[in-house]
VOTIZA-682249 format. One record per residue (C-alpha): residue in one letter; x negated, y negated, z negated; residue number from 1. Coordinates in nm, 3 decimals. Example, Ala and Ser with C-alpha at 12.3 -4.5 7.8 and 13.67 -1.06 7.14 Angstrom:
2
rec res = a	xx = -1.230	yy = 0.450	zz = -0.780	n = 1
rec res = s	xx = -1.367	yy = 0.106	zz = -0.714	n = 2
END
This chain:
101
rec res = m	xx = -2.039	yy = -20.588	zz = -17.487	n = 1
rec res = i	xx = -1.909	yy = -20.234	zz = -17.460	n = 2
rec res = a	xx = -1.550	yy = -20.361	zz = -17.436	n = 3
rec res = h	xx = -1.652	yy = -20.590	zz = -17.147	n = 4
rec res = y	xx = -1.830	yy = -20.298	zz = -16.976	n = 5
rec res = e	xx = -1.527	yy = -20.069	zz = -17.012	n = 6
rec res = a	xx = -1.290	yy = -20.342	zz = -16.889	n = 7
rec res = h	xx = -1.514	yy = -20.399	zz = -16.587	n = 8
rec res = w	xx = -1.501	yy = -20.030	zz = -16.492	n = 9
rec res = e	xx = -1.127	yy = -20.011	zz = -16.552	n = 10
rec res = n	xx = -1.077	yy = -20.303	zz = -16.314	n = 11
rec res = l	xx = -1.320	yy = -20.157	zz = -16.061	n = 12
rec res = n	xx = -1.128	yy = -19.829	zz = -16.055	n = 13
rec res = l	xx = -0.786	yy = -19.994	zz = -16.036	n = 14
rec res = d	xx = -0.870	yy = -20.266	zz = -15.786	n = 15
rec res = p	xx = -1.211	yy = -20.219	zz = -15.621	n = 16
rec res = p	xx = -1.342	yy = -20.505	zz = -15.412	n = 17
rec res = e	xx = -1.318	yy = -20.471	zz = -15.038	n = 18
rec res = k	xx = -1.699	yy = -20.473	zz = -15.019	n = 19
rec res = m	xx = -1.899	yy = -20.361	zz = -15.321	n = 20
rec res = s	xx = -2.240	yy = -20.510	zz = -15.385	n = 21
rec res = l	xx = -2.499	yy = -20.423	zz = -15.645	n = 22
rec res = r	xx = -2.347	yy = -20.675	zz = -15.888	n = 23
rec res = h	xx = -2.028	yy = -20.466	zz = -15.903	n = 24
rec res = v	xx = -2.217	yy = -20.162	zz = -16.033	n = 25
rec res = m	xx = -2.252	yy = -20.263	zz = -16.398	n = 26
rec res = v	xx = -2.483	yy = -20.041	zz = -16.603	n = 27
rec res = p	xx = -2.406	yy = -19.941	zz = -16.963	n = 28
rec res = p	xx = -2.499	yy = -20.228	zz = -17.198	n = 29
rec res = c	xx = -2.681	yy = -20.017	zz = -17.459	n = 30
rec res = a	xx = -2.988	yy = -19.838	zz = -17.327	n = 31
rec res = d	xx = -3.028	yy = -19.648	zz = -17.654	n = 32
rec res = n	xx = -2.662	yy = -19.540	zz = -17.654	n = 33
rec res = i	xx = -2.583	yy = -19.497	zz = -17.285	n = 34
rec res = l	xx = -2.292	yy = -19.266	zz = -17.363	n = 35
rec res = g	xx = -2.124	yy = -19.523	zz = -17.589	n = 36
rec res = i	xx = -2.098	yy = -19.278	zz = -17.879	n = 37
rec res = p	xx = -1.973	yy = -19.428	zz = -18.208	n = 38
rec res = e	xx = -2.204	yy = -19.376	zz = -18.508	n = 39
rec res = d	xx = -1.969	yy = -19.143	zz = -18.696	n = 40
rec res = a	xx = -1.852	yy = -18.947	zz = -18.390	n = 41
rec res = t	xx = -1.754	yy = -18.583	zz = -18.409	n = 42
rec res = t	xx = -1.885	yy = -18.332	zz = -18.158	n = 43
rec res = d	xx = -1.558	yy = -18.354	zz = -17.964	n = 44
rec res = v	xx = -1.584	yy = -18.733	zz = -17.941	n = 45
rec res = k	xx = -1.945	yy = -18.704	zz = -17.826	n = 46
rec res = k	xx = -1.843	yy = -18.458	zz = -17.556	n = 47
rec res = a	xx = -1.561	yy = -18.688	zz = -17.443	n = 48
rec res = c	xx = -1.802	yy = -18.983	zz = -17.420	n = 49
rec res = y	xx = -2.041	yy = -18.774	zz = -17.213	n = 50
rec res = k	xx = -1.764	yy = -18.652	zz = -16.982	n = 51
rec res = k	xx = -1.643	yy = -19.008	zz = -16.925	n = 52
rec res = q	xx = -1.990	yy = -19.125	zz = -16.821	n = 53
rec res = v	xx = -2.043	yy = -18.822	zz = -16.596	n = 54
rec res = q	xx = -1.713	yy = -18.894	zz = -16.421	n = 55
rec res = r	xx = -1.827	yy = -19.251	zz = -16.371	n = 56
rec res = w	xx = -2.192	yy = -19.198	zz = -16.274	n = 57
rec res = h	xx = -2.222	yy = -18.859	zz = -16.103	n = 58
rec res = p	xx = -2.351	yy = -18.956	zz = -15.757	n = 59
rec res = d	xx = -2.109	yy = -18.731	zz = -15.568	n = 60
rec res = k	xx = -1.809	yy = -18.857	zz = -15.765	n = 61
rec res = f	xx = -1.919	yy = -19.221	zz = -15.745	n = 62
rec res = f	xx = -1.969	yy = -19.214	zz = -15.370	n = 63
rec res = a	xx = -1.652	yy = -19.014	zz = -15.306	n = 64
rec res = r	xx = -1.464	yy = -19.295	zz = -15.482	n = 65
rec res = f	xx = -1.644	yy = -19.598	zz = -15.342	n = 66
rec res = q	xx = -1.844	yy = -19.503	zz = -15.030	n = 67
rec res = d	xx = -1.614	yy = -19.678	zz = -14.784	n = 68
rec res = r	xx = -1.638	yy = -20.002	zz = -14.984	n = 69
rec res = i	xx = -2.014	yy = -20.021	zz = -15.040	n = 70
rec res = s	xx = -2.188	yy = -20.305	zz = -14.861	n = 71
rec res = a	xx = -2.439	yy = -20.169	zz = -14.609	n = 72
rec res = c	xx = -2.709	yy = -20.411	zz = -14.724	n = 73
rec res = d	xx = -2.679	yy = -20.288	zz = -15.086	n = 74
rec res = e	xx = -2.623	yy = -19.919	zz = -15.020	n = 75
rec res = l	xx = -2.977	yy = -19.802	zz = -15.105	n = 76
rec res = k	xx = -2.993	yy = -20.021	zz = -15.416	n = 77
rec res = i	xx = -2.656	yy = -19.891	zz = -15.535	n = 78
rec res = k	xx = -2.761	yy = -19.530	zz = -15.472	n = 79
rec res = g	xx = -3.077	yy = -19.593	zz = -15.672	n = 80
rec res = r	xx = -2.885	yy = -19.748	zz = -15.961	n = 81
rec res = v	xx = -2.627	yy = -19.469	zz = -15.969	n = 82
rec res = n	xx = -2.895	yy = -19.199	zz = -15.961	n = 83
rec res = e	xx = -3.100	yy = -19.368	zz = -16.234	n = 84
rec res = v	xx = -2.803	yy = -19.412	zz = -16.467	n = 85
rec res = f	xx = -2.691	yy = -19.055	zz = -16.405	n = 86
rec res = r	xx = -3.039	yy = -18.928	zz = -16.496	n = 87
rec res = r	xx = -3.021	yy = -19.128	zz = -16.819	n = 88
rec res = v	xx = -2.671	yy = -18.995	zz = -16.893	n = 89
rec res = s	xx = -2.791	yy = -18.638	zz = -16.836	n = 90
rec res = a	xx = -3.090	yy = -18.690	zz = -17.066	n = 91
rec res = a	xx = -2.866	yy = -18.843	zz = -17.332	n = 92
rec res = r	xx = -2.647	yy = -18.533	zz = -17.327	n = 93
rec res = a	xx = -2.932	yy = -18.316	zz = -17.444	n = 94
rec res = r	xx = -3.036	yy = -18.569	zz = -17.708	n = 95
rec res = d	xx = -2.699	yy = -18.697	zz = -17.834	n = 96
rec res = v	xx = -2.437	yy = -18.432	zz = -17.759	n = 97
rec res = t	xx = -2.599	yy = -18.090	zz = -17.772	n = 98
rec res = g	xx = -2.877	yy = -18.183	zz = -18.014	n = 99
rec res = g	xx = -3.153	yy = -18.086	zz = -17.772	n = 100
rec res = a	xx = -2.998	yy = -17.753	zz = -17.676	n = 101
END
């Protein structure tokens, strides 16, 4: 599942559709591991996983990359999805990367 998710985002970044709809904005497959951190990950690996998800889901970065391609009828739904996932990524940082710090 994670490999499919990563491949989807790789393709989206390399060749985005002319008009993006909500179905193009695939959320991470594991709600309990939204950062995709391997079980035996070092602190550096955890930080890299977090950074990758922030680059992908930060609302400003996401819309700078895709704004001109987002379908007008899905714009509010996409904004909601991006904001929700980014909130979850931010919460996971405190829990999974910094240990609550």
